[in-house]
N, C-alpha and C positions, 0 to 999 in steps of 0.2 A: 617479500621479495627484495633482496639486497640489490645494490647496484650491479654487482658481478653477476647475479642470477638474471637480472633484467637484460644485461648485455648478452648473456648466454642465450636467453630466450630469443632475442632479436637475431642472434647468429643462426638459430634454428629456423627463423622465419625471415629470411632476407628479403622477402617480397614486401614486408611492411614498410611503408614510406612515411607515415605520420601517426601520431598518437593523440587521441582525444582525452585530455586530462580533465576530469569532471568531479564536481561536488553535487550533492543533491540538496535542493532547496526545500522550503516548507511545503510547497505544492507537489513535491515529488518529481520536479523537473530537474534534469541533469543540466548543469551550467559549467562552463569552463573554457578551455583553450584547445586549439589544435596546434601541436608542436611537431617539428620534424623528429623523426625517429632517432636521429643521432643526439638528441637532447634528453634521452631517456634517464640519464643520471640525475638531471635536474628534477625530473618528475618524481623519481623514487626516493630521492634523498631530501625531500622537503624544501627544495629551492624555489618552487613555484609560488607566486604571490597572487592573491585575488582580493578584492574588497570584501570585508566581512559582511557587508550589506547584501551580498549576492544571494545568500541563503534566505533572505527575508523579502525578496521582491514579490510583487503581486503576480497574478496569473498571466498578465500581459508583458511581464518583464520590466515593469516600471518601479522606480523607487517608491517606497511608502512615504507619503507626505509627512513632514515634521518628525521623521524617525531620528532618534538621537544617534543612531549609527551613521546616518548620512550627514546631518547638519551640525551636531554637537562635537563630533570627532573628526570632521573633515573627510568623512567617507574613507577611513583608514583601511589599509590593507591588513590581511591576515596571512598566515603561512598555510600552505596546503600539504598536509601529511599524507603519505601513501598509506592506504589501509592495510596493505600486505597481501591483498588478493592478487594473484598473478595477472599480468597483462592478458587481455582477452581479444582475440581476433574478431573483427567485424566483417561479416560475409555479404552484407547487402549494399555496401558503398561501391562506387564505380572504380575506385583505386584502393589497393590493400591498406587497411588501417587497423589500429588496435585501440582499446579503451583501457584507461587507468582510473581506478576509483580512489578518490581522495576525500579527506575531511579536514575541517578547519581548526587551526590553532592560532591563539593570539600572539602578538609580538613578544609578550613576556614569557612565552613558552607554555602557558596553560591552555588546555582545550577550550575552544570557543563554545560557551554554553548555549548559544543560539543555533548550533548545528544540530539538526534532527537526529543524525547518526550518533552524536555524542550523548543525546538524551537516552537512547536505547542502551548505549554502553554503560551508563550509570546504573540503570535498572539491572542489567545483567551482572554487574559487579556486586550489587547488593544481594542478589541470589547466591552468587559464588561465596560471599562472606558467610552465608548460612549453610554452606555445603550442598547447595542445590544447583541444578543446571536445567533450564527450560529446554525441552525438546519440541520443536515447532515444525508444523507443516502448513502450507498455505494453499488456497484454491482461488484462482483468478478467472473470472468470466470476462469475455469481450465479444464484440460484434465485428465481423467483416462487413464492409459496405461498399457500394459503388461510388468511387470518388469523382465521377464525371457529372454527377447531378448537383444542383444547388443545395438540396437537402438530402440527408442520408437515406438511401434506399438499399434494400437487401441486394447482395451481389448476384451476378449471374453464375450459374454452375459452369465450371470449366469443362464439364462433360457434355451437358445438354445445350449450353448456351442460353438456357431459360432462367429468368429471374426467380429466385426463391420466393415463394408466396405463401408458405404455411410454416407453422411451428414444427420443428424437427427434433423434439426431445428424444435423446438417446438414439437418434437415427443413424444406423450404420451406413446407409446410402449417402447421407450428407457428409459424413466423415470421409467416405471413399471419393466423393466428388472433389473434395479439397485435399486430396491425398498429397499432391506435390507440395502445396503450401505447408501442410502439417509436417511432412517429412523434413523439409528444410528448417522448420522451427526446431524440431528435435535435434537435427544435426548441429544447428547453431548453439542450442542449449548444451550439448555435449562439449563443444569447443570452449564454451565459456564456463564450464563447470557447474551448470545449473541442473539440479536433480529433477528434471521433468518426469512425471509419471503418467498416469492415465489421462487420455483426452476423451471428452464426450461432446456430442452435439447437444446444445442446451435448448431452452424453451422457445427462444425467439428465432425467426428466420435469419440465418447467418450468425447465430450466437454459438460460441464454443466455450468450453471450460477445460483448462489444463491444470492438473494438480501437481504439487511438488511433494517429494518424499520427505519424511521427517528428518531433521538435522538437529544435532545437539549444540547448536550455536545460534541464538536469536539474531545476532548481527548478520551472520551468513544467510539466514532465512530472509531477512529484510533486503539484503543485497540482491539475493536471487530474484525477489519479486520486482525490485526496481529495474534490474537488468532485463528481466523477462518482458516487461511492458515495452521497453524500448526496442527490444529484439523483435517482438511480434509486429510492432508498427513498421519497422524497417523492412522486414521480409514481406509483409503485406503489400507495401508499395512496389517491391521488386516483382511481385506476381500480378500487378495491375489492380489490386484492391486497396482499400484503406482499412485500418483497424482502429477501433475506439474502445477506451476503457471508461467512457462516460457512464455514470451510474444509471441514467435513464435516457438513452438517445432517442427512443420512440415512446410517445405517450401511451400507446395502446399495447406495447409488448413488454415482456419481462425486463426488469432491470438487471444490471450486472453487479454481482457482489464480490466481496473479498473475504472469504471465510478463513478463519484461523483455528487450527487445532493445536493444542499443546498439553503436554504432561510435564512433570518434574521428576528428575532422577537424583538420587543421593550420590555420595562419593563412591559407592559401590555399584552404581549403575542400576539401582533398584527403583522402580516406579513408585513414588510415595503416594500416588493416588489409588493404588491397587490394594484393596483389602480382601481380595479373593472372591468378592461378590459383585453385584450390579450397582450397589449404592455408593461405592467409593469410600475413601478414608475421611476421618474428620478434617484432615488438612485440606483435602480437596473441597470439602464444604466451606472451609474458611476462604479458600480462593474464590469459590462461586459467590460468596457473600460480598467479598471485596469488589468483584466485577459488577454486581448489582448496585452496590453503593456508589460507584464512580461512573456508571454508564451515562447518566444524564449530563454530568459535568463534562464528560469527555466526548460527547456526541460530535462536537466540532471536528475532532480528529478522525472520526469514522465517516462523517458526512461534511466535507469541508467546502463544498461549492453550492451555488444556487441550484444547479441541476440535481444535486444529491438528494434534495428533499422531495423530488418527484418520485424517487424510488421508495421513500419512507412514508408515502401516503397510505392511510388505512385502506386495506383491501388490495394492495399492490403486491402481496405475497413477499414482503420483506418485514423484518421485525419493527414494530412500532411501540412495543410495551417493554417495561422492565420485568422480565420473567425468565424463569429457567425450568427445565424439565428433562426427564430421561427419555431419550429417543423421540424427541418432539421437535420437529423442524419448524413449528410455528413460534417457538420460543426464541428469544434473543440468545440465550445460553442453553446449549444442548449437550447432554451427556450421552455420547454414542454407546450402543451396546457392544456385544462381542466379547472377545477374550479379556478377562480382567487384567491380564498382564499389560494390555494396551489401553487401560482406562485413561481417558483424557477428557478435556473440555473443548467444546467447539463454540467459538464466538462468531455470531452470524450477522452482526450489525453493519460492519463497514462495507462501503461501496468500493467497486474496483477503481474508482477515481481517487481514492485516499492515498496518502503518503505511507508506505509500509513501515517506515521507521517510527512515525508517530502512532500508527495503529498498534504496533507491537509494544511500544512504550506504554500506551494506555492500558492495553490488555494485561501484559505481564506486571506492570506497576500496580494496577488495580488488584490483581490476584495477590501480589506481595503484601499490599496494604491489609487485605483481609487476613492473611496469615499472621502478619506482625501483630495485629490487634485482636486476633482470635474471634473474628466476626462470625456470626451464625446466620445462614440464609433463611428466608421465609420458606414455607413448604413449596416443593416443586409443583408446577401445574400439571394437570392432565386435560386433554381436550384442546380446543382451538383457542390459542392465545389471542388471535385477532378479534374475537368476539367478546373477550372478557373485559371487565372494568378493572384495569390495572393502572399503575403509574405509567404515564407515557413518556417516550423520548421527546425532546424538542422537535416540533413538527415544522419549524421554519428556521431559516438561516440566522436571522437576527436573534431569536431566542437562544439558539445554540451558541452563538458568539458571546452573548451575555452570560450564559451558564458557565462557559469556559473562563470568562473573565472573573466571575465571582466564586467559582467552585472552591470550597474549603479544602478539598483534597488535591486540587491541581498543583499547588506548590510542592507537594510531596512527591510528585511524579515528574514535573517539568521545572526547569530553572525559571526564575523570574524573568530573565532575558527572553527565553523562548516564549513564555506565556504572553509577554507584552508584544513581541514581534508577531505572534500568531493573531492576536486580537487586532492589532493595528492593520496587518495585511488584509485580514478578512473584512474588517470594517470598511477599508478603502474599496475593496471589490464590491461589497454590498452597495455602497453609495453609487458606484458607477452603474451597476445593474438597475438601481432604482430610477436612474435618469433615462433609461431606454424605454421607448414606446414600441411595442411589438406590432407586426403586421396583423396579428389576430385582434389586437385592440382596435386598430384602424378599421378592420373589416366589421367588427362588432359595433363600434360606437360612432364612427366618423360622420355618417349621414343619418343616424338614428336618434341620438339623444339631443 
């Protein structure tokens, strides 16, 4: 969107008073400034400046201690480039506003390698150089909950007034009870150009999943996921609920995942995973092998928080092993059935709490590595992957941080800058969590041991 187009857009939306100009940090949090609408030219022409360190802050918005971005460079500014996605109206604020998506550039004009969106752009460019384009669809699960309680509880039905107290997998009644909320979510998605598709009631009380249609632009797919999460939280508040994309907000209910489907098309639009049968092409098998080879190293991008590993516990119905299979939802990598023309790979590891840019960089980058090196996968599994003796994913946060720090393939997917920033950020968060004593620990130990 050029300056003239942005001004024309505002002329068509005279009610817009201000613009949230935002970049996405390593945790998937949008950070930036609110500027008056009459400064739109500054936003779209790259005139906005923010500290480069803003994309590496921890989950509480604190600078990472001893980060060279802060202390060795004097916390220098970078330039915020407009990504080109049109301005998007926000429907859940009290005054009319819009959102502009930005990404970071260094003072010397080069893209900032610590920006997670830049990491995905690099992988997409490598596919393009091979004459291939990833076609991506995402599935995001989330919970609605009652914000009036100290701890999350299932919301009350807008129809009956009663609190949801049972799992409602694929329940039409639950979808209909929250019809007004879901309708506004779909309306807002349409206004922001987010290709929302089917909605289902998931396994936990108040849990929903909304799928996105396939798009032939991985950056667009990641943008859609980031915008969708913010949109859902905003509209939930407007309707008196709260929404969470925590991986495991309830210890005894289903976790929330972020499943990614992708295929690859050539310059003629042909799906290069389709061999006319169920097994897929040798190139698809190369991609599967690359995903398996990099999965343990990249688990930190799929499960970036302390809470993430509650979802990945054995028996919690989320992938815990490095495995793949045909039409097998217990495997981390699933090859769905159906029409061979739509042959694709489903990656089922990431939680809904993960940063979509980092998730897609890990998935597409891992697949590309397998293609570049002509990797061959182990045999696909049949049966229940949860009960098999297989190589397991890191089952705790500290192990995942260490695996990402030492992973031999990580530098081929992420810049050294981003790898260091991610490790430092997560290490700082881990240390802070380690110093917290929970109420459950007090209840268990205080007067007993």
